[in-house]
N, C-alpha and C positions, 0 to 999 in steps of 0.2 A: 647286626643288618645293615649294611651300603645298599638303605632303602628302594632311594628311585633306580638304581642302576642294575639290583638286581631284578627288579619288574619288570627292566624294560628287560633283560632276558626272561623274565620268565614267561611273558605277551610274546617272546618271541617263538618260545618253543611249545606255546600256545595256537599262536597262528600257524604253527607253520605244521602242529596237528590240527586246526579243522581245515583245510587243505584236505591233509590224507582223510580226515573221515569223512569227504564227499567226493571222493578216489576210486570210493568203492573197492577197495583195497582189506583184506581178512579180519584187522584191523579197528575196523572203523565203529562199529560195535562198544569196546572199549572206551572211547577215544568220548563217542555221548556219552558215556557216563557225569562226566564233569567237563570238558572242554570248557561250557555254555557254562556253567557252573564257577571255573578260573579268573572267566572277564568279571563276573561280577564281584565277589569276591578282590579283587583285586583294583577295583572302581570303590568301591570301596573300603580300600586299603588305600589311596590314594586322597578319597574324599575329606575337605576340610568341614572342619565344623561350624555351622552358622550363628549365627551371634541374634536377629533378630528378621522379623518379616522383610528389613529391608533389603538384609542381605539375600535374603528368601527370593526376593524381586529381580534382582541381584543374574542370582545364579541360573534360575531361570532366564533369562536373558543371554546367559553363556553357554548356557548347556544349545539350546535352542540354534545361535550361532554355530559353534560346534560339534551338534550332531545331531541338528535337523535340515540346517540347511544343506550342506552335507546327502544325506539321504535322497529331497528332489533333488539335491542337482544330478548327482551318479544314479539314479535310477531313472529321471528324465534322455538323460544324452544313450546312456543304453539301451535302454527301449527307440528310440532314436536311428540310432544305430541297426538296428537289429531289424523298424521296419524300411530300412533305408536299403536293405539286407532280400529284405522276403518279401517288402510291397505289400504287406495283408497292411491295408491302414484302421481297422475294424479291431485287426491284432492291437495296434497301436492304444486304439482310443479305448480299449479293457486290461489295458495293462494299464496306462500314466494310470485310470480309474480304480484298480486294484493297490498302485502305489500310493494313493491316500490312503483309501484307506487301511490300509498294513495287515501286519497279521500271517495267520494262518490262509491269507488268500494268493500271495502272494506262491508262486511255483517258482521251478527253473526260469530265468538264471537270479534271482534276486530271493530267496528261499530264504541266505539270512541278514535283509536285509529287518528282519521283525525285531533283532537283535536289537538295533538301534533306538524305534521310538523301547520299546519295552525296558530300556536302561535312561534316556530320556527321564518316564513317567516315572521307574522307579527312584532315580538319586529328586526330585523333586517332589517324593510324597514324604521319602525316609530324612531329606533336609526339613518341612512343616512337622515332621512327629519330632524329630531331636528338636526343632525350637520351644515347640509345644509342651515340652512331655518330659518329667524327664527319668534318668535313667533305665531305673529300677523299671518304670510301669513302658519302658520301649523296648525295653525286653521283653518285658511282659506280651505286648503288643506284636514283636514280630514271631515268637512263640504258640497265640494266636489265629494270627495273618497263614504260620506254615499248617498249624492243624485245616483250617479253613482249605489252602490250598492241597491239602492230597488230603479231604471229603470231597474236596471236586471233583481232582482227579477219576474218581474212581466212582463220580457219577456219571455211566456214557457218557446220558441226552448233552448232558454242560461241555462234558468234554473236547464236543464233537460241536460247538459251535462255537463260529467267527466272528467274531470280537474285535473291532477294530482296536487296531497298532495291537493286537496281541496282549490288554489290557490286562482279560485275566490269567493271567501271567507273572503279574506285576505281581501279587501275593505270596508269591517262593522266588523269582526273584529280589525282590526287598528285602527275603531274608538272610540268605546270602550276601546282599553287599553291606547291611548288617553286618555281619560274621567278618566282613572284611575291615571294617569300621570298628569297629569295638575291642576286635584286640591281633591285631596289625600290628600293637608294641611284642604280642605272643612270640606273633611268629617265629620272629629272628630268634629268640630264646630258645624258643622247640627246635626250628630245621640248628642249629649252631654246635648242641651235641650230639656228638657220636651214638650215647646208647638212646634218644629217638631215634636220630639220623635210621639207627638201623631196624628200630621196633618201626617207623612209618614206611622205608622202601618192606620189610619183614611183611606186612599187612596186605599194602596194594598186589605183592606175589599173591598173600591164600586169596587175595579176593580176585582176581586173573582165573588161577588152578582154579576156585569152587566156580566159577564159571564152566571154565574150559572143561571139568569133568563132569559137569554134568548137578552138584550136588547145593549148586546158587541159580535161578531162573533170574538174573534182576535185567533194567533193559532203565536209561531212565534220556524223555528229549524233553527237554523246556517249553520248543516250540511248541510242539504238536502235545502239552499237557499231559505227559507218558509220567510222573509222577506219585508211583501207590503205593514209596512203603516205608512207614514213617519212619525207619530209626536211617534204612541204609542212604535214603535221599538225603540225610547231614552228613553220614558217614562213609560214603565210598566219595563222595565231591570233596571232601574235605583231606580227607585221606592223601586224597591224588593229587589236591593240588597242593599241598606241603611236599608231592613227593616231586613236582615240577618245581618247589619253590626249590630242595635240595638239590636236583638235577642243574640247577640253575648256580650256586654256591659255586659247582666244581667247572661247571665249565666259564662262568670267571675265570677260571685259574689257569685255561688254555685259552691265548692268547688270538687265532683263529672264529676259535668257534664263540669269544665269549665278543671278539669284534661283527662275527654276522646273525647272533643272536638280540643283536643291542642291536643292530641297524632293524631285522625285521618285524622287533619288539616299537620299532620307535618310529613303522608307518606300519604299524597292523593296519590303523582303520583304511587306510587303501589297498590296503591285501584282501580285506575282508572284499573290500563292495566289490574287487575285480575279477577273486577268482573266481566264480564261476560264468561270472562271463565269458569273459576271454576266450574261455572249454565250450561256450557255449557258442559263440560265436566262428570259431574255429571249427565245428562240428556243423557250420551252417555252411561255411566259406567251404571245406572242405568233403562232406561229403560223407564223417566218418566221426562211426562212436569212439569217441576219451573217454578214457575210466585207468585206473591205477595210476603206476610210476607217472606215463605222460603228462594225467590232469595236473597231478601234485609239480612240477615243473614249471608247466607253462605260468602252472597256479598261480607258482612263485614268479617266477623270472621275469612275465608278460608283464603283471604289473608296479614290477621293478624299477625298467626299462623306461617306464611311462613316467613312472611318477618325478624319475630322473633325467627327462627331457621336458616334461609340463614343471617341475619343478626350475628351471634356471631361466623362462620365461615371467613366474612367477609369484608372489611369495604367499600363493592360496593358502599351497601347499600348505602349507608349514607351519599356517598362521591356525588353520583349521585340521588338517591331520597327523599332527607330528605325532 
């Protein structure tokens, strides 16, 4: 597998589905099954082994610059723009405080920002575990983390807690991240064989059909800590992630799809930050409710226009959000 190229295409498909998932189109429930695990798995695939504590501190610095600085910059700029439109100073103060606290407290248009703080924490925790533990003990630790996450999700009062940065989502996020890190070389072997491709696509449709006919009642929502099926919380995200990579392989063979989704993949974080705020601001300006196809179109097109405009003036976006 041409890993970097296919990961860009997979990220492009993934961010496109993220925007659709927030648009209230009928397929959003299925997108929630896998769209965030997909990005944690991809992040794990891109993870480079750390050799010592010095590497770990260097990683913290790099991840802070790559993830947390844009998180606070985007959050602050968006909040200030909305304040200028609404003149609600109290809302601005509360929102800035919520951005610092992060996690479940962040509602629209910042709802997706939880991913950034959880990804940062996941990478740092996984890295120190990878440095200190043997491969076997690390795998056992990931299994224990998964068990604890499943138990935690099934205890209602714990699930409803608003922990800073959604840190209580890290136990399951680190499992998806670990899957990507441990098995990244196996992904290419699996999706390159036609018999496995057929099996994975078949399983994907079986899960969807079972849900549609009422034989399956599955739900996964990482932000709100809804993951309470021990087997399916691994099986479904993994099957759908493999399906995305299979689709990515075929998109690579179609020139215009390759170009479009590779580009979307490279600016996926930019689209993630802006797709909801853009629609939120349009709703304020025009006093209308935007969802469905219009939400998706605006949520993709306007961030692209902003990205290309700002990029011409600064290298910041290429360095931090490429």
